[in-house]
FILUM-959959 format. One record per residue (C-alpha): x, y, z. Coordinates in steps of 0.1 Angstrom, whole numbers. Last residue first. Layout:
BEGIN
PT     xx     yy     zz
PT      X      Y      Z
...
! end
This chain:
BEGIN
PT     xx     yy     zz
PT   1038  -2365    -51
PT   1059  -2345    -27
PT   1029  -2324    -16
PT   1042  -2289    -25
PT   1062  -2300    -56
PT   1032  -2321    -68
PT   1008  -2292    -63
PT   1031  -2269    -83
PT   1032  -2294   -111
PT    994  -2297   -109
PT    989  -2259   -111
PT   1011  -2258   -142
PT    991  -2287   -157
PT    959  -2268   -150
PT    972  -2237   -167
PT    980  -2259   -198
PT    944  -2268   -204
PT    939  -2304   -216
PT    941  -2320   -182
PT    914  -2347   -185
PT    898  -2337   -163
PT    909  -2301   -158
PT    901  -2286   -193
PT    864  -2290   -185
PT    861  -2304   -150
PT    849  -2273   -131
PT    866  -2261   -100
PT    847  -2257    -67
PT    873  -2265    -40
PT    861  -2301    -40
PT    868  -2302    -77
PT    903  -2289    -73
PT    911  -2314    -45
PT    896  -2342    -67
PT    918  -2331    -96
PT    950  -2332    -75
PT    941  -2368    -64
PT    934  -2376   -101
PT    969  -2363   -111
PT    986  -2385    -85
PT    966  -2415    -96
PT    976  -2410   -132
PT   1013  -2407   -123
PT   1012  -2441   -105
PT    991  -2454   -133
PT   1019  -2446   -158
PT   1046  -2464   -137
PT   1024  -2495   -131
PT   1014  -2496   -168
PT   1051  -2495   -178
PT   1061  -2524   -155
PT   1030  -2545   -163
PT   1031  -2543   -201
PT   1051  -2575   -208
PT   1029  -2594   -184
PT    996  -2585   -200
PT    975  -2568   -173
PT    942  -2585   -164
PT    919  -2563   -144
PT    897  -2575   -115
PT    867  -2561    -98
PT    854  -2528    -83
PT    866  -2532    -48
PT    902  -2540    -60
PT    918  -2567    -80
PT    949  -2566   -102
PT    960  -2598   -120
PT    994  -2598   -138
PT    997  -2622   -167
PT   1021  -2651   -158
PT    999  -2678   -173
PT    977  -2661   -200
PT    943  -2647   -192
PT    919  -2637   -220
PT    889  -2618   -207
PT    853  -2630   -212
PT    848  -2635   -174
PT    878  -2658   -173
PT    891  -2672   -206
PT    921  -2694   -204
PT    957  -2698   -216
PT    973  -2728   -199
PT    985  -2732   -163
PT    966  -2763   -154
PT    941  -2782   -175
PT    910  -2804   -170
PT    890  -2796   -139
PT    856  -2810   -147
PT    826  -2788   -140
PT    789  -2794   -137
PT    780  -2817   -108
PT    817  -2822    -99
PT    821  -2786    -89
PT    801  -2793    -58
PT    766  -2777    -55
PT    763  -2747    -31
PT    766  -2716    -53
PT    776  -2681    -42
PT    781  -2656    -70
PT    806  -2646    -98
PT    837  -2651    -78
PT    866  -2629    -66
PT    887  -2638    -36
PT    912  -2615    -17
PT    932  -2632     11
PT    924  -2621     47
PT    897  -2647     51
PT    862  -2638     64
PT    848  -2636     29
PT    859  -2672     22
PT    840  -2684     53
PT    809  -2665     43
PT    811  -2678      7
PT    810  -2714     18
PT    805  -2724    -19
PT    817  -2704    -49
PT    803  -2701    -84
PT    819  -2694   -117
PT    840  -2666   -133
PT    868  -2675   -108
PT    895  -2654    -92
PT    918  -2663    -63
PT    943  -2643    -43
PT    979  -2638    -33
PT    989  -2674    -26
PT   1009  -2677      6
PT   1003  -2714     12
PT    980  -2707     41
PT    959  -2685     18
PT    956  -2712     -8
PT    946  -2737     20
PT    919  -2713     31
PT    906  -2712     -5
PT    905  -2750     -6
PT    886  -2752     27
PT    863  -2723     20
PT    850  -2736    -13
PT    860  -2739    -49
PT    845  -2739    -85
PT    810  -2741    -71
PT    780  -2751    -93
PT    753  -2732   -111
PT    777  -2703   -117
PT    786  -2712   -153
PT    808  -2683   -166
PT    828  -2708   -186
PT    844  -2720   -154
PT    878  -2706   -161
PT    897  -2703   -129
PT    925  -2679   -119
PT    948  -2687    -90
PT    967  -2656    -82
PT   1004  -2657    -75
PT   1024  -2646    -45
PT   1033  -2681    -35
PT   1030  -2705    -64
PT    998  -2724    -73
PT   1010  -2760    -66
PT    988  -2774    -38
PT    955  -2756    -48
PT    961  -2764    -85
PT    968  -2801    -76
PT    934  -2803    -59
PT    916  -2789    -89
PT    936  -2810   -113
PT    929  -2843    -96
PT    964  -2860    -95
PT    958  -2875    -60
PT    928  -2894    -75
PT    905  -2902    -45
PT    886  -2870    -55
PT    874  -2889    -85
PT    851  -2908    -62
PT    825  -2881    -63
PT    816  -2892    -98
PT    830  -2871   -126
PT    840  -2891   -157
PT    808  -2911   -164
PT    787  -2880   -157
PT    804  -2856   -180
PT    814  -2823   -165
PT    816  -2793   -187
PT    851  -2780   -190
PT    872  -2763   -163
PT    905  -2746   -168
PT    929  -2737   -140
PT    954  -2708   -143
PT    983  -2694   -124
PT    982  -2656   -129
PT   1007  -2632   -116
PT    999  -2612    -85
PT    983  -2580    -72
PT    953  -2579    -50
PT    947  -2545    -35
PT    946  -2544      3
PT    919  -2533     27
PT    897  -2563     17
PT    860  -2563      6
PT    844  -2597      9
PT    835  -2621    -19
PT    849  -2596    -42
PT    830  -2593    -75
PT    831  -2612   -108
PT    808  -2606   -138
PT    833  -2594   -164
PT    870  -2597   -159
PT    883  -2564   -172
PT    910  -2567   -199
PT    888  -2562   -230
PT    897  -2528   -245
PT    935  -2531   -251
PT    946  -2504   -277
PT    975  -2491   -257
PT    956  -2461   -245
PT    929  -2486   -234
PT    955  -2503   -213
PT    962  -2471   -193
PT    925  -2464   -190
PT    917  -2499   -176
PT    947  -2496   -152
PT    934  -2464   -139
PT    899  -2479   -133
PT    913  -2510   -118
PT    929  -2487    -92
PT    964  -2479    -82
PT    984  -2482    -49
PT    989  -2520    -50
PT   1002  -2515    -86
PT   1032  -2495    -74
PT   1041  -2521    -47
PT   1039  -2549    -72
PT   1061  -2530    -97
PT   1088  -2525    -70
PT   1085  -2561    -57
PT   1092  -2573    -92
PT   1068  -2594   -112
PT   1088  -2621   -130
PT   1083  -2623   -168
PT   1095  -2656   -184
PT   1062  -2666   -199
PT   1043  -2698   -187
! end
Protein backbone atom coordinates (compact mmCIF):
# COMPACT_ATOMS: atom_id res chain seq x y z
CA UNK A 1 0.00 0.00 0.00
CA UNK A 2 1.30 3.46 -0.84
CA UNK A 3 2.08 6.03 1.84
CA UNK A 4 -0.57 8.56 0.82
CA UNK A 5 -3.10 9.42 3.54
CA UNK A 6 -6.31 11.11 2.42
CA UNK A 7 -6.68 14.33 4.41
CA UNK A 8 -9.97 15.53 5.83
CA UNK A 9 -9.63 18.67 3.70
CA UNK A 10 -9.30 16.73 0.45
CA UNK A 11 -12.05 14.30 1.43
CA UNK A 12 -14.41 17.22 2.13
CA UNK A 13 -13.59 18.81 -1.23
CA UNK A 14 -14.17 15.56 -3.10
CA UNK A 15 -17.53 15.02 -1.39
CA UNK A 16 -18.74 18.17 -3.16
CA UNK A 17 -17.70 17.18 -6.69
CA UNK A 18 -19.03 14.72 -9.24
CA UNK A 19 -17.60 11.71 -11.03
CA UNK A 20 -18.03 13.71 -14.24
CA UNK A 21 -15.78 16.52 -13.01
CA UNK A 22 -13.19 14.02 -11.78
CA UNK A 23 -13.26 12.21 -15.13
CA UNK A 24 -12.55 15.49 -16.94
CA UNK A 25 -9.74 16.46 -14.56
CA UNK A 26 -8.09 13.06 -15.00
CA UNK A 27 -8.56 13.18 -18.78
CA UNK A 28 -6.62 16.47 -18.81
CA UNK A 29 -3.78 14.53 -17.19
CA UNK A 30 -3.91 11.80 -19.85
CA UNK A 31 -5.92 9.28 -17.79
CA UNK A 32 -8.85 7.94 -19.81
CA UNK A 33 -9.82 4.71 -18.06
CA UNK A 34 -10.54 5.56 -14.43
CA UNK A 35 -14.31 4.96 -14.40
CA UNK A 36 -15.38 1.59 -12.98
CA UNK A 37 -17.46 0.17 -15.80
CA UNK A 38 -20.70 -1.70 -15.19
CA UNK A 39 -21.35 -0.89 -11.53
CA UNK A 40 -24.26 1.13 -10.14
CA UNK A 41 -25.32 2.15 -6.64
CA UNK A 42 -27.43 -0.50 -4.94
CA UNK A 43 -29.42 2.40 -3.47
CA UNK A 44 -28.93 6.12 -4.04
CA UNK A 45 -27.37 7.87 -1.05
CA UNK A 46 -27.38 11.58 -0.17
CA UNK A 47 -23.63 11.54 0.46
CA UNK A 48 -20.81 11.08 -2.07
CA UNK A 49 -18.57 8.11 -1.27
CA UNK A 50 -14.92 9.14 -0.82
CA UNK A 51 -12.28 6.83 0.61
CA UNK A 52 -9.04 5.05 -0.12
CA UNK A 53 -9.14 1.60 -1.66
CA UNK A 54 -8.63 -1.60 0.29
CA UNK A 55 -8.75 -4.41 -2.25
CA UNK A 56 -9.93 -8.02 -2.43
CA UNK A 57 -9.17 -10.17 -5.47
CA UNK A 58 -11.26 -13.15 -6.52
CA UNK A 59 -10.21 -15.88 -8.96
CA UNK A 60 -12.46 -18.54 -10.51
CA UNK A 61 -13.51 -21.08 -7.90
CA UNK A 62 -12.30 -24.65 -8.26
CA UNK A 63 -14.62 -27.26 -6.81
CA UNK A 64 -12.00 -29.09 -4.75
CA UNK A 65 -10.97 -25.84 -3.05
CA UNK A 66 -14.29 -24.15 -2.39
CA UNK A 67 -16.82 -26.34 -0.59
CA UNK A 68 -19.06 -24.49 1.87
CA UNK A 69 -16.87 -25.79 4.70
CA UNK A 70 -14.12 -23.31 3.77
CA UNK A 71 -15.99 -20.74 5.85
CA UNK A 72 -14.76 -22.63 8.92
CA UNK A 73 -11.32 -21.24 8.07
CA UNK A 74 -10.87 -18.12 10.20
CA UNK A 75 -8.35 -16.86 7.64
CA UNK A 76 -10.81 -16.97 4.74
CA UNK A 77 -9.86 -13.89 2.67
CA UNK A 78 -13.39 -12.60 2.14
CA UNK A 79 -14.12 -12.69 5.87
CA UNK A 80 -10.73 -11.22 6.75
CA UNK A 81 -11.33 -8.38 4.28
CA UNK A 82 -14.57 -7.50 6.04
CA UNK A 83 -12.86 -7.50 9.44
CA UNK A 84 -9.69 -5.63 8.43
CA UNK A 85 -10.73 -3.02 5.85
CA UNK A 86 -9.74 0.20 7.65
CA UNK A 87 -12.28 2.74 8.85
CA UNK A 88 -12.92 5.40 6.20
CA UNK A 89 -11.65 3.16 3.38
CA UNK A 90 -13.59 1.56 0.54
CA UNK A 91 -13.54 -2.21 0.07
CA UNK A 92 -13.01 -2.77 -3.68
CA UNK A 93 -13.52 -6.27 -5.07
CA UNK A 94 -12.25 -7.76 -8.32
CA UNK A 95 -14.73 -10.41 -9.45
CA UNK A 96 -13.58 -10.42 -13.09
CA UNK A 97 -16.97 -8.85 -14.00
CA UNK A 98 -18.61 -12.23 -13.34
CA UNK A 99 -22.05 -11.50 -11.92
CA UNK A 100 -23.35 -15.07 -11.82
CA UNK A 101 -22.58 -15.32 -8.09
CA UNK A 102 -22.48 -12.85 -5.23
CA UNK A 103 -19.28 -11.27 -3.95
CA UNK A 104 -20.96 -10.15 -0.71
CA UNK A 105 -24.36 -9.99 0.98
CA UNK A 106 -26.20 -7.82 3.44
CA UNK A 107 -24.64 -9.32 6.58
CA UNK A 108 -21.07 -8.70 5.43
CA UNK A 109 -21.88 -5.24 4.11
CA UNK A 110 -23.70 -4.37 7.33
CA UNK A 111 -20.60 -5.43 9.24
CA UNK A 112 -18.51 -3.10 7.06
CA UNK A 113 -20.85 -0.24 7.88
CA UNK A 114 -20.70 -1.02 11.59
CA UNK A 115 -16.91 -0.94 11.43
CA UNK A 116 -16.91 2.55 9.90
CA UNK A 117 -15.95 1.57 6.36
CA UNK A 118 -16.78 4.28 3.82
CA UNK A 119 -18.25 2.06 1.10
CA UNK A 120 -17.96 -1.08 -1.01
CA UNK A 121 -17.46 -1.58 -4.76
CA UNK A 122 -17.55 -4.83 -6.72
CA UNK A 123 -17.71 -5.58 -10.43
CA UNK A 124 -19.56 -8.82 -9.57
CA UNK A 125 -22.90 -9.74 -8.08
CA UNK A 126 -24.50 -8.98 -4.72
CA UNK A 127 -27.05 -10.96 -2.73
CA UNK A 128 -29.65 -9.43 -0.40
CA UNK A 129 -29.66 -6.26 -2.50
CA UNK A 130 -32.71 -4.80 -0.77
CA UNK A 131 -31.01 -5.03 2.62
CA UNK A 132 -27.81 -3.46 1.31
CA UNK A 133 -29.77 -0.70 -0.39
CA UNK A 134 -31.41 0.17 2.93
CA UNK A 135 -28.05 0.79 4.63
CA UNK A 136 -26.56 4.27 5.00
CA UNK A 137 -23.21 3.17 3.55
CA UNK A 138 -22.80 3.49 -0.25
CA UNK A 139 -22.48 0.19 -2.11
CA UNK A 140 -21.82 -0.37 -5.82
CA UNK A 141 -22.24 -3.72 -7.57
CA UNK A 142 -22.89 -4.93 -11.10
CA UNK A 143 -26.26 -6.56 -10.35
CA UNK A 144 -28.13 -8.72 -7.82
CA UNK A 145 -27.16 -12.40 -7.78
CA UNK A 146 -28.33 -14.97 -5.24
CA UNK A 147 -25.71 -17.78 -5.44
CA UNK A 148 -22.95 -17.74 -2.83
CA UNK A 149 -19.54 -16.54 -3.95
CA UNK A 150 -18.16 -20.06 -3.41
CA UNK A 151 -19.97 -21.36 -6.49
CA UNK A 152 -17.85 -19.23 -8.82
CA UNK A 153 -15.33 -17.11 -6.88
CA UNK A 154 -12.40 -17.86 -4.61
CA UNK A 155 -11.19 -14.94 -2.50
CA UNK A 156 -7.45 -15.18 -2.99
CA UNK A 157 -5.59 -11.89 -2.27
CA UNK A 158 -5.93 -8.87 -0.01
CA UNK A 159 -4.70 -5.35 -0.68
CA UNK A 160 -2.98 -5.99 -3.99
CA UNK A 161 -3.42 -4.18 -7.32
CA UNK A 162 -6.65 -5.34 -8.98
CA UNK A 163 -8.94 -4.70 -11.90
CA UNK A 164 -12.45 -3.58 -11.04
CA UNK A 165 -14.80 -2.92 -13.93
CA UNK A 166 -11.82 -2.67 -16.30
CA UNK A 167 -10.18 0.05 -14.19
CA UNK A 168 -6.87 -0.54 -12.43
CA UNK A 169 -7.17 -0.04 -8.68
CA UNK A 170 -4.10 0.13 -6.46
CA UNK A 171 -4.33 -0.04 -2.68
CA UNK A 172 -4.63 3.50 -1.38
CA UNK A 173 -6.14 4.97 -4.56
CA UNK A 174 -9.07 7.27 -3.82
CA UNK A 175 -12.51 5.96 -4.81
CA UNK A 176 -15.22 8.53 -5.48
CA UNK A 177 -18.77 7.31 -5.97
CA UNK A 178 -21.95 9.24 -6.76
CA UNK A 179 -25.26 8.46 -8.45
CA UNK A 180 -23.54 7.91 -11.80
CA UNK A 181 -20.93 5.41 -10.63
CA UNK A 182 -17.36 5.24 -9.32
CA UNK A 183 -14.12 6.94 -10.32
CA UNK A 184 -10.62 5.78 -9.32
CA UNK A 185 -8.30 8.68 -8.52
CA UNK A 186 -4.59 7.75 -8.35
CA UNK A 187 -3.51 8.58 -4.82
CA UNK A 188 -0.73 10.99 -5.83
CA UNK A 189 -3.20 13.09 -7.85
CA UNK A 190 -5.99 13.25 -5.28
CA UNK A 191 -5.17 16.60 -3.70
CA UNK A 192 -4.73 18.49 -6.96
CA UNK A 193 -7.77 16.84 -8.56
CA UNK A 194 -9.88 17.81 -5.54
CA UNK A 195 -8.74 21.44 -5.84
CA UNK A 196 -9.29 21.60 -9.60
CA UNK A 197 -12.71 19.95 -9.45
CA UNK A 198 -13.83 22.40 -6.78
CA UNK A 199 -13.10 25.18 -9.28
CA UNK A 200 -14.81 23.25 -12.09
CA UNK A 201 -17.98 22.76 -10.07
CA UNK A 202 -18.13 26.49 -9.31
CA UNK A 203 -17.84 27.33 -13.00
CA UNK A 204 -20.49 24.78 -13.97
CA UNK A 205 -22.91 26.24 -11.42
CA UNK A 206 -22.32 29.64 -13.03
CA UNK A 207 -22.88 28.14 -16.50
CA UNK A 208 -26.16 26.52 -15.46
CA UNK A 209 -27.43 29.87 -14.21
CA UNK A 210 -26.46 31.47 -17.52
CA UNK A 211 -28.09 28.71 -19.58
CA UNK A 212 -31.28 28.91 -17.51
CA UNK A 213 -31.31 32.63 -18.27
CA UNK A 214 -31.18 31.86 -22.00
CA UNK A 215 -27.44 31.98 -22.78
CA UNK A 216 -25.99 29.81 -25.52
CA UNK A 217 -23.15 27.41 -24.73
CA UNK A 218 -20.66 28.38 -27.46
CA UNK A 219 -17.82 30.21 -25.77
CA UNK A 220 -19.51 29.67 -22.41
CA UNK A 221 -19.03 25.93 -21.93
CA UNK A 222 -16.15 25.49 -22.03
CA UNK A 223 -15.29 29.07 -21.18
CA UNK A 224 -13.31 30.07 -24.26
CA UNK A 225 -14.65 33.64 -24.52
CA UNK A 226 -12.97 36.11 -22.20
CA UNK A 227 -16.22 38.00 -21.58
CA UNK A 228 -17.66 34.88 -19.95
CA UNK A 229 -14.65 34.55 -17.68
CA UNK A 230 -15.12 38.17 -16.63
CA UNK A 231 -18.78 37.43 -15.88
CA UNK A 232 -17.77 34.32 -13.94
CA UNK A 233 -15.30 36.22 -11.79
CA UNK A 234 -17.96 38.81 -11.01
CA UNK A 235 -20.41 35.97 -10.17
CA UNK A 236 -17.86 34.41 -7.79
CA UNK A 237 -17.34 37.67 -6.00
CA UNK A 238 -21.09 38.13 -5.65
CA UNK A 239 -21.82 34.56 -4.49
CA UNK A 240 -18.70 33.92 -2.43
CA UNK A 241 -17.77 30.89 -4.56
